[in-house]
N, C-alpha and C positions, 0 to 999 in steps of 0.2 A: 666709503667705497668698500673697505674691508668688512664692515658690518653687513653690507648687502651681499657680498660674496659668501659670507658664512651662512646667511639665511638661505641663499640659493642652493648651496651645497646641502644644507639640512633638508630642504624640501626635496631635492633630488634623491637623497638617501631614503627618505620616507616613501617616495613614489616607487623607487626600485624595490624596496622591502615589500610594499603592498603588492606589486605585480608578482614578485617571487612567491609570496604566500598564496596569492590567487592561483598561479600556475601549478603550484604544488598540490593545492586542494583539488583543482579541476582535473589534473591529469595523473595524479598519484593517489592522494588520500581518498578521493571519491571512489576509486576502483578497488579499494581494499576489500578483502573477503576473508575475515577472520574465522578461525576454527570455531565450530559450535558443538556443544555436547548435546546430542539428541536424547531427550528423555525416553526411557524405556516404558513399556506398558501400552495399554489401549487408550490412546488419547489423540487429540488433534492439536498440532502446534501452529504457531503463528507463521504466516507466509512472508511476513515483512518485519523489519525493524521500524520503530517509531512509537507514536502515541495513539492509543485507542480513542477514536472520535465519536463512535456510536456503537451500541450493542442493542439489538432489537430481536424480539421473538414476535412473529407476525404471520398472517396468512397472505396469499398472493396479492389481493387487491388493497391491502393496508398501505398507508404511507410509511416508508422507512423513516424519513425525516421531513421536516418542513424547513426549506432553505431560507425562505423569507415570506412575507405576506403574499399569498396567492400563488406560491410556487413550492411544490413538494416533489419528492422523489419516491417512486415505487420500485420494487425489485425489478420489474420489467424494464425500467429506465436504466438501471445499472448494468444488467446483463444482456439487454436487447433480446429478451426471450420471455415468453409467457410461462409462468409456473403455477402450479395448483396446490401442492402440499404446503402445510405450515413450514416456515423457514426461520433459521437463525441468521442474522446479518451482523457481521462485525467489520467495522471500517478502521483502517490503520493509516494515519498520515505519516509520511516519510519526509522529514525536513532535509534540506540540502546537506546537513552534517551527518545524517544517518547512513548506515550501510545500505546500499541500494540493490543488492542481490536478493532475489526472491526464492524461497524454498517451499517444497511441497509439504502441505499440512499432514498428509497421510501417505502410507504406502499404497500403491495402486497402479492403475494404468491411465495414461493420458487418452481420454476418450475423444476430445476434439479441442482445437484451438481456433478461435475466431477473432479476427482483427476488425475493428470498426473505426472509421475516421471520425474526426471531430464533426459535430453537427454544423458548426460555422467555422470556428477556429479554436485552438486550445487556449482556454482562459487561465490566467495566473491563479495561484492558490494563496495569495497574500493574506486574505481574510483568515483562512484556516491556520496559516503559519503564525500570524499574530495571536490568534485566540488560543492556540495550543501552547505557545511560548509563555504567555502571561496568564494561562489557566482561566480564560474567560469562557464561560459556558453560555449557550451550547457551542461546541467547537466547530460545528458544521454550518453555522448561520451565514447566509449569503454566499455559500460556497457552490456556485452554479457549475463549477467544473465537474461535480459529481455526475451530472446528467449530460453535460455538453461536450466534454473532452474526448479525445481519442482514447481507445481502450483495447485491450486484448483480454478475451474471456477464455480461460482454460478450464475444461471440466475433467476432473479426475474421479475415477470410480475405484472403489476398494471395499474394505470391510471395516466396520466399527462395532466392537463388542459382539462379533459374530454375525452381524447383519450387514447386508449390502448397503453401501452408501455412495451417493453421487454428490460431489461438491464442486462449487465454482470458485475459482480464484480470478479476480478481476483486477488487472493492472491498469490504472488510470493515469494518463500522462499529465504532466504539469504544463504551465504556460511556455516554458523555455526548454522543453524536452526535445532531444535530438533523436529519440528512438525508444521504442519498447521492444526488448529482446525476449524471445522465447527459444530456449536451446533444445528442447526435446521434441521430436516429431510425434505426431498422432500415432497411437498404438503402442508407444514405448512404455516400458515399466519404469516406475519411479519409486525411490525409497523415501520414507518419512524424513524430512529435513534435507533432502537433496536439492541442490540449486537447479532451478528450471528456467530462470530468466532474470532480467533486471530492467529497471526503468532509470533513465538518466535525469539527473538534477531532482528538484522537488517533485513529489508524486504521491499517489495514494493506492492502497491495495485493499480490496474488499473480499471478505470470505463469506460465501453463502452456502448453507448446508441445511438438510432437512432437520426439523425439530423433532427428534426421536424421544420416546419415553425414557425417563431416567437420565436424560442428557443434562450434565451440569456445566454451566458456563463459569469459567474461573477468572474472568477479567471484567473490569468495569471501565466506563469512560474516564479518561485521564491517565490510565495505567500506561507505563512504558513497557514495550515488549521487544523481544529479539527473535528474528526469523530462525525457525528450526529448533529453538531452545525453549521459548516460553509456551506453556500449555494454555490454550484458549478454552478447550472443551474436554471433558472426560466423563 
C-alpha cells in the first residue's frame, strides 16, 4: 500500500510539473519579445525567427516548390495575387519554441494588409516541424499548409539601394493557431526591424520581393534566422 501511494504521489508531481511547464510556455515564454540589434546599411532583414525552408529566384509562373507528387505551389498561391516580375521567395518556418513576433524587413510604408481564410481548414505543420528538426530535405515536402491555410499578406513599399521596392510579407497560420495579428494600419510608416505583427503557435512567414540586379541573397535552406536581426538580402 505504501509503495502504491509513493507511485501515485510521484505521478501526481510529474503531471503537475508538466502542466506548469506547459502553462509557462503557452502564456509567458511564447509571448517573449527580446531586444534585437537591427543591422545598419542597405539590406533586407528577416521578418521571422526560425529555419529557412526554401530560397527561390523565379518568374511569376514558375513553381516555388513541389509539395508532393502532383501538387506544387506558385507565388500566386502564396500571396493570392498575380505577379509578373521575377521574384525572390524566402520561406521561414517558426517552430512552437521560436519567438513569434514578426518584424518589418525594410523601412517603408504599409501599402496594404489582406487577410485570407483557410481554403478548407488550417492544416497542421507537423511534416515541416519534423523535417526541420531532423534536417530532412526538402523541408517543405508534403507541407500543404503553404497553399491551404489562413494567411495575412502585408505589402510594404520603400527603397532598396536607392530604388523603389515593393515586398510582401506573408504570415501563414498553423493548424492550432488562435489568430494572426497585424499591428500597423495601412498607410503607416514602419522602420526596418520594427514589430508589425505575430502568429500564435507554430507557423510560417514568407518574404517575396522583386529580383533586382546585383541583389545578393545571404541565406540558404536550413539556416537559422532571427527577426529584425538576420540579413537575408543585400
